[in-house]
C-alpha positions as a LaTeX table, in Angstrom:
\begin{tabular}{lrrr}
\hline
Residue & $x$ (\AA) & $y$ (\AA) & $z$ (\AA) \\
\hline
Unk1 & $-43.98$ & 49.91 & 35.26 \\
Unk2 & $-45.63$ & 53.06 & 36.53 \\
Unk3 & $-47.43$ & 53.02 & 39.86 \\
Unk4 & $-50.70$ & 54.02 & 38.16 \\
Unk5 & $-50.52$ & 50.98 & 35.86 \\
Unk6 & $-49.86$ & 48.68 & 38.82 \\
Unk7 & $-52.92$ & 50.04 & 40.61 \\
Unk8 & $-55.09$ & 49.45 & 37.54 \\
Unk9 & $-53.90$ & 45.86 & 37.23 \\
Unk10 & $-54.56$ & 45.18 & 40.93 \\
Unk11 & $-58.05$ & 46.67 & 40.68 \\
Unk12 & $-58.77$ & 44.64 & 37.54 \\
Unk13 & $-57.90$ & 41.32 & 39.13 \\
Unk14 & $-59.61$ & 42.25 & 42.39 \\
Unk15 & $-62.87$ & 43.04 & 40.62 \\
Unk16 & $-62.72$ & 39.88 & 38.53 \\
Unk17 & $-62.01$ & 37.73 & 41.57 \\
Unk18 & $-65.10$ & 39.19 & 43.27 \\
Unk19 & $-67.20$ & 38.42 & 40.20 \\
Unk20 & $-65.83$ & 34.90 & 40.07 \\
Unk21 & $-66.97$ & 34.27 & 43.64 \\
Unk22 & $-70.38$ & 35.89 & 43.28 \\
Unk23 & $-73.28$ & 33.44 & 43.41 \\
Unk24 & $-75.85$ & 35.39 & 41.41 \\
Unk25 & $-76.73$ & 34.71 & 37.79 \\
Unk26 & $-75.13$ & 37.21 & 35.46 \\
Unk27 & $-78.25$ & 37.25 & 33.28 \\
Unk28 & $-81.94$ & 37.93 & 33.81 \\
Unk29 & $-84.95$ & 38.74 & 31.67 \\
Unk30 & $-85.53$ & 41.75 & 33.95 \\
Unk31 & $-82.31$ & 43.83 & 34.16 \\
Unk32 & $-84.08$ & 46.94 & 35.52 \\
Unk33 & $-87.15$ & 47.92 & 37.53 \\
Unk34 & $-87.75$ & 50.91 & 35.27 \\
Unk35 & $-90.69$ & 50.38 & 32.94 \\
Unk36 & $-92.30$ & 47.75 & 35.20 \\
Unk37 & $-95.38$ & 47.55 & 37.40 \\
Unk38 & $-94.61$ & 45.25 & 40.32 \\
Unk39 & $-96.91$ & 44.21 & 43.16 \\
Unk40 & $-96.34$ & 42.97 & 46.69 \\
Unk41 & $-97.17$ & 39.30 & 47.34 \\
Unk42 & $-97.98$ & 38.10 & 50.87 \\
Unk43 & $-98.57$ & 34.38 & 50.37 \\
Unk44 & $-99.53$ & 33.89 & 54.00 \\
Unk45 & $-102.89$ & 32.11 & 53.81 \\
Unk46 & $-102.52$ & 28.64 & 55.29 \\
Unk47 & $-104.96$ & 25.75 & 55.33 \\
Unk48 & $-104.85$ & 24.16 & 58.82 \\
Unk49 & $-104.34$ & 20.44 & 59.27 \\
Unk50 & $-108.07$ & 19.80 & 59.51 \\
Unk51 & $-108.56$ & 21.64 & 56.19 \\
Unk52 & $-111.06$ & 24.13 & 57.67 \\
Unk53 & $-110.23$ & 27.82 & 57.15 \\
Unk54 & $-112.04$ & 30.47 & 59.17 \\
Unk55 & $-114.27$ & 27.99 & 61.04 \\
Unk56 & $-115.86$ & 30.78 & 63.10 \\
Unk57 & $-117.20$ & 33.94 & 61.48 \\
Unk58 & $-116.20$ & 35.84 & 64.61 \\
Unk59 & $-112.56$ & 35.00 & 63.86 \\
Unk60 & $-112.54$ & 36.31 & 60.29 \\
Unk61 & $-109.81$ & 38.90 & 59.76 \\
Unk62 & $-110.10$ & 39.51 & 56.02 \\
Unk63 & $-112.22$ & 42.17 & 54.29 \\
Unk64 & $-112.34$ & 40.77 & 50.74 \\
Unk65 & $-113.20$ & 37.29 & 49.55 \\
Unk66 & $-111.26$ & 35.65 & 46.71 \\
Unk67 & $-112.94$ & 34.20 & 43.66 \\
Unk68 & $-111.88$ & 30.55 & 44.05 \\
Unk69 & $-113.58$ & 29.22 & 40.91 \\
Unk70 & $-110.26$ & 28.59 & 39.10 \\
Unk71 & $-108.25$ & 27.06 & 41.95 \\
Unk72 & $-107.26$ & 23.42 & 41.60 \\
Unk73 & $-107.54$ & 23.09 & 45.39 \\
Unk74 & $-109.74$ & 25.04 & 47.78 \\
Unk75 & $-110.92$ & 24.49 & 51.32 \\
Unk76 & $-114.20$ & 24.76 & 53.24 \\
Unk77 & $-114.74$ & 27.53 & 55.76 \\
Unk78 & $-117.27$ & 28.05 & 58.50 \\
Unk79 & $-119.07$ & 30.70 & 56.47 \\
Unk80 & $-121.96$ & 30.41 & 54.03 \\
Unk81 & $-122.70$ & 32.11 & 50.74 \\
Unk82 & $-126.08$ & 33.69 & 50.03 \\
Unk83 & $-127.32$ & 30.49 & 48.39 \\
Unk84 & $-126.53$ & 28.50 & 51.52 \\
Unk85 & $-123.47$ & 26.73 & 50.11 \\
Unk86 & $-120.16$ & 26.63 & 51.99 \\
Unk87 & $-117.77$ & 29.49 & 51.26 \\
Unk88 & $-114.36$ & 28.16 & 50.24 \\
Unk89 & $-110.84$ & 29.59 & 50.38 \\
Unk90 & $-107.39$ & 28.76 & 48.96 \\
Unk91 & $-104.10$ & 27.92 & 50.67 \\
Unk92 & $-100.92$ & 29.75 & 49.70 \\
Unk93 & $-98.84$ & 26.67 & 50.50 \\
Unk94 & $-100.39$ & 24.73 & 47.60 \\
Unk95 & $-98.13$ & 24.81 & 44.58 \\
Unk96 & $-101.19$ & 24.99 & 42.32 \\
Unk97 & $-102.32$ & 28.19 & 44.06 \\
Unk98 & $-99.06$ & 30.03 & 43.44 \\
Unk99 & $-98.91$ & 28.69 & 39.90 \\
Unk100 & $-102.38$ & 30.08 & 39.19 \\
Unk101 & $-101.45$ & 33.50 & 40.57 \\
Unk102 & $-98.40$ & 33.75 & 38.32 \\
Unk103 & $-100.43$ & 32.48 & 35.41 \\
Unk104 & $-102.78$ & 35.43 & 35.98 \\
Unk105 & $-99.83$ & 37.83 & 36.07 \\
Unk106 & $-98.71$ & 36.54 & 32.71 \\
Unk107 & $-102.22$ & 36.57 & 31.27 \\
Unk108 & $-103.02$ & 40.16 & 32.27 \\
Unk109 & $-99.58$ & 41.72 & 31.87 \\
Unk110 & $-98.67$ & 42.24 & 35.54 \\
Unk111 & $-94.88$ & 42.36 & 35.34 \\
Unk112 & $-94.17$ & 40.53 & 38.60 \\
Unk113 & $-94.09$ & 40.61 & 42.38 \\
Unk114 & $-91.95$ & 41.24 & 45.42 \\
Unk115 & $-92.21$ & 38.27 & 47.77 \\
Unk116 & $-92.80$ & 39.54 & 51.31 \\
Unk117 & $-90.45$ & 37.97 & 53.86 \\
Unk118 & $-91.17$ & 39.13 & 57.39 \\
Unk119 & $-88.44$ & 39.42 & 59.99 \\
Unk120 & $-89.55$ & 36.40 & 62.02 \\
Unk121 & $-89.29$ & 34.28 & 58.87 \\
Unk122 & $-85.56$ & 34.98 & 58.70 \\
Unk123 & $-84.86$ & 33.00 & 61.87 \\
Unk124 & $-83.83$ & 29.37 & 61.34 \\
Unk125 & $-86.00$ & 28.27 & 64.28 \\
Unk126 & $-88.91$ & 30.45 & 63.25 \\
Unk127 & $-91.68$ & 29.75 & 60.68 \\
Unk128 & $-89.13$ & 29.52 & 57.88 \\
Unk129 & $-90.25$ & 26.14 & 56.54 \\
Unk130 & $-93.81$ & 27.01 & 55.47 \\
Unk131 & $-92.84$ & 30.41 & 54.08 \\
Unk132 & $-89.95$ & 28.87 & 52.19 \\
Unk133 & $-92.39$ & 26.46 & 50.51 \\
Unk134 & $-94.35$ & 29.44 & 49.16 \\
Unk135 & $-91.15$ & 31.17 & 48.09 \\
Unk136 & $-89.85$ & 28.08 & 46.33 \\
Unk137 & $-93.12$ & 27.61 & 44.46 \\
Unk138 & $-93.19$ & 31.30 & 43.52 \\
Unk139 & $-89.72$ & 31.25 & 41.99 \\
Unk140 & $-90.63$ & 28.14 & 40.01 \\
Unk141 & $-93.83$ & 29.77 & 38.74 \\
Unk142 & $-92.03$ & 33.04 & 37.97 \\
Unk143 & $-89.65$ & 31.14 & 35.72 \\
Unk144 & $-92.48$ & 29.15 & 34.12 \\
Unk145 & $-94.54$ & 32.24 & 33.29 \\
Unk146 & $-91.54$ & 34.55 & 32.83 \\
Unk147 & $-92.58$ & 37.04 & 35.50 \\
Unk148 & $-90.18$ & 39.27 & 37.44 \\
Unk149 & $-89.67$ & 38.29 & 41.07 \\
Unk150 & $-87.62$ & 39.65 & 43.97 \\
Unk151 & $-87.32$ & 39.36 & 47.75 \\
Unk152 & $-88.69$ & 42.07 & 50.05 \\
Unk153 & $-87.64$ & 41.87 & 53.68 \\
Unk154 & $-90.22$ & 43.43 & 56.01 \\
Unk155 & $-88.80$ & 44.48 & 59.38 \\
Unk156 & $-92.18$ & 43.97 & 61.07 \\
Unk157 & $-91.60$ & 41.78 & 64.09 \\
Unk158 & $-88.13$ & 43.10 & 64.89 \\
Unk159 & $-88.07$ & 43.92 & 68.61 \\
Unk160 & $-86.77$ & 47.00 & 70.37 \\
Unk161 & $-83.87$ & 45.32 & 72.12 \\
Unk162 & $-81.64$ & 42.33 & 71.60 \\
Unk163 & $-82.28$ & 42.04 & 67.86 \\
Unk164 & $-80.72$ & 43.50 & 64.76 \\
Unk165 & $-80.64$ & 42.72 & 61.03 \\
Unk166 & $-78.05$ & 39.93 & 61.34 \\
Unk167 & $-80.65$ & 37.21 & 60.74 \\
Unk168 & $-81.56$ & 38.87 & 57.43 \\
Unk169 & $-77.94$ & 38.57 & 56.31 \\
Unk170 & $-77.95$ & 34.88 & 57.18 \\
Unk171 & $-81.35$ & 34.38 & 55.56 \\
Unk172 & $-80.20$ & 35.98 & 52.32 \\
Unk173 & $-77.28$ & 33.57 & 52.26 \\
Unk174 & $-79.75$ & 30.73 & 52.82 \\
Unk175 & $-82.04$ & 31.89 & 50.00 \\
Unk176 & $-79.14$ & 32.31 & 47.59 \\
Unk177 & $-77.51$ & 28.98 & 48.48 \\
Unk178 & $-80.50$ & 26.71 & 49.12 \\
Unk179 & $-83.31$ & 28.17 & 47.00 \\
Unk180 & $-81.08$ & 29.69 & 44.31 \\
Unk181 & $-83.33$ & 32.74 & 44.24 \\
Unk182 & $-80.90$ & 34.78 & 42.15 \\
Unk183 & $-80.02$ & 31.85 & 39.93 \\
Unk184 & $-83.28$ & 29.93 & 39.55 \\
Unk185 & $-83.67$ & 26.94 & 37.26 \\
Unk186 & $-85.17$ & 27.61 & 33.86 \\
Unk187 & $-85.80$ & 31.19 & 32.78 \\
Unk188 & $-83.84$ & 33.64 & 34.92 \\
Unk189 & $-86.37$ & 36.23 & 36.08 \\
Unk190 & $-85.00$ & 37.64 & 39.35 \\
Unk191 & $-85.56$ & 41.40 & 39.15 \\
Unk192 & $-82.38$ & 43.42 & 38.78 \\
Unk193 & $-81.85$ & 47.16 & 38.95 \\
Unk194 & $-78.83$ & 48.88 & 37.52 \\
Unk195 & $-77.81$ & 45.43 & 36.37 \\
Unk196 & $-77.75$ & 43.96 & 39.91 \\
Unk197 & $-80.22$ & 41.74 & 41.85 \\
Unk198 & $-82.65$ & 43.98 & 43.74 \\
Unk199 & $-83.30$ & 43.34 & 47.44 \\
Unk200 & $-85.82$ & 45.42 & 49.41 \\
Unk201 & $-85.73$ & 46.33 & 53.10 \\
Unk202 & $-89.18$ & 47.59 & 54.12 \\
Unk203 & $-90.12$ & 49.33 & 57.36 \\
Unk204 & $-87.40$ & 51.96 & 57.75 \\
Unk205 & $-88.38$ & 55.19 & 59.51 \\
Unk206 & $-91.89$ & 54.39 & 60.74 \\
Unk207 & $-92.66$ & 55.85 & 64.21 \\
Unk208 & $-94.92$ & 52.97 & 65.29 \\
Unk209 & $-92.04$ & 50.47 & 65.18 \\
Unk210 & $-90.29$ & 49.53 & 68.45 \\
Unk211 & $-86.78$ & 49.52 & 66.95 \\
Unk212 & $-84.42$ & 52.44 & 66.43 \\
Unk213 & $-83.05$ & 52.55 & 62.89 \\
Unk214 & $-79.69$ & 53.72 & 64.24 \\
Unk215 & $-78.93$ & 50.58 & 66.23 \\
Unk216 & $-80.30$ & 47.60 & 64.30 \\
Unk217 & $-77.41$ & 47.25 & 61.87 \\
Unk218 & $-79.07$ & 48.67 & 58.76 \\
Unk219 & $-75.82$ & 50.21 & 57.56 \\
Unk220 & $-74.09$ & 46.83 & 57.89 \\
Unk221 & $-76.95$ & 45.07 & 56.09 \\
Unk222 & $-76.89$ & 47.50 & 53.17 \\
Unk223 & $-73.10$ & 47.23 & 52.95 \\
Unk224 & $-73.36$ & 43.41 & 52.94 \\
Unk225 & $-75.97$ & 43.37 & 50.17 \\
Unk226 & $-73.95$ & 45.75 & 48.08 \\
Unk227 & $-70.38$ & 44.66 & 48.70 \\
Unk228 & $-70.11$ & 41.09 & 49.99 \\
Unk229 & $-67.94$ & 39.19 & 47.45 \\
Unk230 & $-70.22$ & 36.12 & 47.41 \\
Unk231 & $-73.72$ & 37.27 & 48.27 \\
Unk232 & $-73.51$ & 40.98 & 47.53 \\
Unk233 & $-73.31$ & 42.91 & 44.30 \\
Unk234 & $-76.98$ & 43.77 & 44.80 \\
Unk235 & $-79.08$ & 46.88 & 44.40 \\
Unk236 & $-81.10$ & 47.91 & 47.47 \\
Unk237 & $-84.58$ & 49.42 & 47.75 \\
Unk238 & $-85.78$ & 50.91 & 51.03 \\
Unk239 & $-89.46$ & 50.98 & 51.99 \\
Unk240 & $-90.09$ & 54.18 & 53.95 \\
Unk241 & $-93.01$ & 56.33 & 55.19 \\
Unk242 & $-94.92$ & 58.66 & 52.87 \\
Unk243 & $-93.40$ & 61.82 & 54.29 \\
Unk244 & $-89.82$ & 60.57 & 54.47 \\
Unk245 & $-88.49$ & 63.61 & 52.66 \\
Unk246 & $-89.70$ & 66.13 & 55.26 \\
Unk247 & $-89.25$ & 63.74 & 58.20 \\
Unk248 & $-92.67$ & 64.53 & 59.62 \\
Unk249 & $-96.29$ & 63.30 & 59.82 \\
Unk250 & $-96.02$ & 59.49 & 59.43 \\
Unk251 & $-92.21$ & 59.50 & 59.61 \\
Unk252 & $-89.68$ & 59.58 & 62.43 \\
Unk253 & $-87.89$ & 62.96 & 62.50 \\
Unk254 & $-84.43$ & 61.34 & 62.57 \\
Unk255 & $-82.26$ & 62.65 & 59.68 \\
Unk256 & $-80.32$ & 59.37 & 59.77 \\
Unk257 & $-83.08$ & 58.05 & 57.51 \\
Unk258 & $-81.78$ & 60.28 & 54.72 \\
Unk259 & $-78.27$ & 58.89 & 55.19 \\
Unk260 & $-79.62$ & 55.37 & 54.74 \\
Unk261 & $-81.66$ & 56.34 & 51.67 \\
Unk262 & $-78.60$ & 57.88 & 50.04 \\
Unk263 & $-76.85$ & 54.52 & 50.39 \\
Unk264 & $-79.73$ & 52.77 & 48.60 \\
Unk265 & $-80.56$ & 52.57 & 44.90 \\
Unk266 & $-84.35$ & 53.07 & 45.10 \\
Unk267 & $-86.71$ & 54.58 & 47.67 \\
Unk268 & $-90.29$ & 53.29 & 47.97 \\
Unk269 & $-92.64$ & 55.45 & 50.06 \\
Unk270 & $-95.64$ & 53.61 & 51.56 \\
Unk271 & $-98.77$ & 55.65 & 50.74 \\
Unk272 & $-101.55$ & 53.20 & 51.65 \\
Unk273 & $-104.20$ & 55.05 & 53.72 \\
Unk274 & $-102.46$ & 58.38 & 53.11 \\
Unk275 & $-104.68$ & 59.38 & 50.19 \\
Unk276 & $-108.39$ & 58.91 & 49.59 \\
Unk277 & $-110.96$ & 59.59 & 46.87 \\
Unk278 & $-113.20$ & 61.00 & 49.60 \\
Unk279 & $-110.93$ & 64.04 & 50.06 \\
Unk280 & $-111.32$ & 66.92 & 47.63 \\
Unk281 & $-108.42$ & 67.24 & 45.16 \\
Unk282 & $-106.35$ & 64.65 & 47.02 \\
Unk283 & $-104.68$ & 63.62 & 43.78 \\
Unk284 & $-103.21$ & 67.12 & 43.56 \\
Unk285 & $-101.57$ & 66.49 & 46.93 \\
Unk286 & $-100.36$ & 63.09 & 45.71 \\
Unk287 & $-98.95$ & 64.68 & 42.53 \\
Unk288 & $-97.10$ & 67.38 & 44.48 \\
Unk289 & $-95.66$ & 64.78 & 46.83 \\
Unk290 & $-94.30$ & 62.73 & 43.93 \\
Unk291 & $-92.86$ & 65.78 & 42.17 \\
Unk292 & $-91.01$ & 66.80 & 45.33 \\
Unk293 & $-89.78$ & 63.26 & 45.98 \\
Unk294 & $-88.49$ & 62.83 & 42.44 \\
Unk295 & $-86.63$ & 66.16 & 42.68 \\
Unk296 & $-84.94$ & 65.10 & 45.93 \\
Unk297 & $-84.03$ & 61.71 & 44.50 \\
Unk298 & $-82.60$ & 63.21 & 41.34 \\
Unk299 & $-80.43$ & 65.56 & 43.39 \\
Unk300 & $-79.20$ & 62.68 & 45.54 \\
Unk301 & $-78.74$ & 60.07 & 42.78 \\
Unk302 & $-81.44$ & 57.72 & 44.07 \\
Unk303 & $-84.24$ & 56.21 & 41.97 \\
Unk304 & $-87.85$ & 56.54 & 43.04 \\
Unk305 & $-90.91$ & 54.30 & 42.82 \\
Unk306 & $-94.34$ & 55.50 & 43.96 \\
Unk307 & $-96.87$ & 53.20 & 45.61 \\
Unk308 & $-100.43$ & 52.84 & 44.28 \\
Unk309 & $-103.30$ & 50.85 & 45.76 \\
Unk310 & $-106.91$ & 50.12 & 44.76 \\
Unk311 & $-108.63$ & 50.87 & 48.08 \\
Unk312 & $-108.53$ & 49.96 & 51.74 \\
Unk313 & $-110.69$ & 48.17 & 54.28 \\
Unk314 & $-109.80$ & 46.51 & 57.56 \\
Unk315 & $-113.04$ & 46.37 & 59.48 \\
Unk316 & $-112.74$ & 42.68 & 60.37 \\
Unk317 & $-109.04$ & 42.88 & 61.23 \\
Unk318 & $-109.56$ & 45.99 & 63.35 \\
Unk319 & $-111.98$ & 44.11 & 65.59 \\
Unk320 & $-108.90$ & 42.29 & 66.87 \\
Unk321 & $-106.27$ & 45.00 & 66.50 \\
Unk322 & $-108.37$ & 47.92 & 67.76 \\
Unk323 & $-111.36$ & 46.52 & 69.71 \\
Unk324 & $-112.11$ & 49.97 & 71.12 \\
Unk325 & $-111.88$ & 51.63 & 67.71 \\
Unk326 & $-113.31$ & 49.25 & 65.11 \\
Unk327 & $-112.80$ & 50.65 & 61.61 \\
Unk328 & $-115.62$ & 51.03 & 59.08 \\
Unk329 & $-115.84$ & 48.64 & 56.15 \\
Unk330 & $-114.50$ & 50.10 & 52.91 \\
Unk331 & $-113.01$ & 53.18 & 54.58 \\
Unk332 & $-111.16$ & 54.03 & 51.36 \\
Unk333 & $-113.58$ & 52.95 & 48.62 \\
Unk334 & $-112.43$ & 51.52 & 45.32 \\
Unk335 & $-115.07$ & 53.28 & 43.22 \\
Unk336 & $-114.94$ & 50.56 & 40.62 \\
Unk337 & $-111.24$ & 51.16 & 40.00 \\
Unk338 & $-111.40$ & 54.95 & 39.57 \\
Unk339 & $-109.32$ & 55.66 & 42.67 \\
Unk340 & $-106.69$ & 53.13 & 41.59 \\
Unk341 & $-106.47$ & 54.61 & 38.10 \\
Unk342 & $-106.31$ & 58.16 & 39.44 \\
Unk343 & $-103.16$ & 57.27 & 41.36 \\
Unk344 & $-101.62$ & 55.39 & 38.42 \\
Unk345 & $-102.21$ & 58.18 & 35.91 \\
Unk346 & $-101.16$ & 60.88 & 38.39 \\
Unk347 & $-97.91$ & 59.09 & 39.21 \\
Unk348 & $-97.00$ & 58.49 & 35.57 \\
Unk349 & $-97.92$ & 62.04 & 34.60 \\
Unk350 & $-95.68$ & 63.32 & 37.41 \\
Unk351 & $-92.70$ & 61.45 & 35.99 \\
Unk352 & $-92.76$ & 58.00 & 37.61 \\
Unk353 & $-90.80$ & 55.44 & 35.59 \\
Unk354 & $-91.86$ & 52.40 & 37.67 \\
Unk355 & $-94.75$ & 51.53 & 39.99 \\
Unk356 & $-95.27$ & 49.45 & 43.12 \\
Unk357 & $-98.79$ & 48.08 & 43.65 \\
Unk358 & $-100.00$ & 47.33 & 47.16 \\
Unk359 & $-100.86$ & 44.44 & 46.98 \\
Unk360 & $-101.44$ & 41.34 & 44.84 \\
Unk361 & $-103.18$ & 39.09 & 47.38 \\
Unk362 & $-103.72$ & 41.26 & 50.47 \\
Unk363 & $-107.36$ & 40.65 & 51.39 \\
Unk364 & $-106.80$ & 41.38 & 55.09 \\
Unk365 & $-106.62$ & 45.12 & 54.39 \\
Unk366 & $-108.71$ & 45.07 & 51.24 \\
Unk367 & $-105.91$ & 46.10 & 48.88 \\
Unk368 & $-105.82$ & 42.95 & 46.72 \\
Unk369 & $-105.73$ & 43.19 & 42.92 \\
Unk370 & $-106.12$ & 39.45 & 42.25 \\
Unk371 & $-109.52$ & 37.90 & 41.51 \\
Unk372 & $-112.05$ & 38.61 & 44.23 \\
Unk373 & $-115.79$ & 38.10 & 44.28 \\
Unk374 & $-118.76$ & 40.39 & 44.43 \\
Unk375 & $-120.62$ & 37.62 & 46.27 \\
Unk376 & $-118.76$ & 37.16 & 49.56 \\
Unk377 & $-120.07$ & 35.11 & 52.48 \\
Unk378 & $-123.14$ & 36.30 & 54.34 \\
Unk379 & $-122.47$ & 37.11 & 57.99 \\
Unk380 & $-123.98$ & 39.10 & 60.83 \\
Unk381 & $-120.50$ & 39.68 & 62.22 \\
Unk382 & $-117.98$ & 39.87 & 59.39 \\
Unk383 & $-118.32$ & 42.51 & 56.67 \\
Unk384 & $-116.77$ & 42.33 & 53.22 \\
Unk385 & $-116.16$ & 44.82 & 50.43 \\
Unk386 & $-116.98$ & 43.68 & 46.92 \\
Unk387 & $-116.04$ & 44.54 & 43.37 \\
Unk388 & $-118.61$ & 47.29 & 42.75 \\
Unk389 & $-120.24$ & 45.15 & 40.10 \\
Unk390 & $-116.98$ & 44.73 & 38.15 \\
Unk391 & $-115.63$ & 41.34 & 36.97 \\
Unk392 & $-113.38$ & 39.48 & 39.37 \\
Unk393 & $-110.35$ & 40.14 & 37.14 \\
Unk394 & $-111.00$ & 43.89 & 36.87 \\
Unk395 & $-107.93$ & 45.01 & 38.83 \\
Unk396 & $-105.61$ & 42.55 & 37.15 \\
Unk397 & $-106.73$ & 43.97 & 33.82 \\
Unk398 & $-106.31$ & 47.57 & 35.02 \\
Unk399 & $-102.81$ & 46.76 & 36.26 \\
Unk400 & $-101.87$ & 45.37 & 32.86 \\
Unk401 & $-103.18$ & 48.54 & 31.22 \\
Unk402 & $-101.12$ & 50.58 & 33.69 \\
Unk403 & $-97.98$ & 48.72 & 32.61 \\
Unk404 & $-98.72$ & 49.52 & 28.96 \\
Unk405 & $-99.29$ & 53.18 & 29.79 \\
Unk406 & $-96.10$ & 53.35 & 31.86 \\
Unk407 & $-94.09$ & 52.05 & 28.89 \\
Unk408 & $-95.93$ & 54.41 & 26.50 \\
Unk409 & $-97.42$ & 51.49 & 24.61 \\
Unk410 & $-100.77$ & 53.24 & 24.98 \\
Unk411 & $-101.38$ & 56.98 & 25.50 \\
Unk412 & $-101.52$ & 58.50 & 28.97 \\
Unk413 & $-105.15$ & 58.72 & 30.05 \\
Unk414 & $-106.54$ & 60.33 & 33.19 \\
Unk415 & $-109.87$ & 58.65 & 32.53 \\
Unk416 & $-110.16$ & 55.02 & 33.60 \\
Unk417 & $-110.08$ & 52.74 & 30.53 \\
Unk418 & $-113.02$ & 50.58 & 29.48 \\
Unk419 & $-112.57$ & 47.04 & 28.26 \\
Unk420 & $-113.24$ & 46.48 & 24.61 \\
Unk421 & $-112.68$ & 50.12 & 23.71 \\
\hline
\end{tabular}
């Protein structure tokens, strides 16, 4: 037998033995990110033991108020609505809450979500239990409503010294073994890309982070996710700064970032707060950025997903984060959805084949697309942005329309669509 034939036989059995030991489902309803509009999902709103959320208006850190009319369970707060009644809020740890959110995704055509898993949640002795409850409920609801779902590790919380990405490796093993995230019961809906389960590592290359991307084991983590015989065989998406390609502005100038990106399958630049409808022709700048990014990615065999968001506001949060520089309410206005649609249509027109929406339920920074109210609590201290007179489901509907436009099910339109037309 020729040496070449022997090598082929060895490689054949080696590859099949790896597949035999791999713990991920071989099938999924979502084999690729391309053609999908996915959103980020925080799931971090917790009802305290006494059942009272936001008892003091001075402690409010959110800038939008959810429409809680459809929630099976909601909780009193210390704030009042204009009619004098108690303002109420939901808890992400309630199974009924997560079920309702995924029901909305199905109803409006939002393809699915990336479940945010922050670094401190990856530690066995950290707040893993409560976050795992949300994750478990989300995977159950994703299967029930046949929505795509994937894990997004956020490096926020990783310290400058004494920590690396090892706990993420152990946490991924835990999620695969205990929660069966890549082999859920019922309909298999874990998001794949290039036929492999997609795992995201977010927070790579940002200058405001205390860690150095060269010494926190990112190369080892990526290699594990891609090549481990049991838990690997995954595709990897990296969440990076807006100006990752030029290594300037909001990005660390370290070229090692490009080495990491070239090892990944998809790059996701974070563009929240980087573009605004208040700046003249800012969508031209956004378009040119995407065109340049796609060109770089094509040359380096990496896929690309742009980030879109409906608006931004963190007045209430900034009172705690930046007491000497409190931010204005509604600093990046939604304009009734026009700004959101401008980004969506610009990205698709520039060649985007998939979209990432920031975020599904992020009311802290006013980027939420789920149902919020135009009648938030009345307060002399806390300020809230509303819906500009639009229905509470306006952004869910727009996101569904964006998915249709991305897949060419409806024509590309620069003008924001109107319901019923």
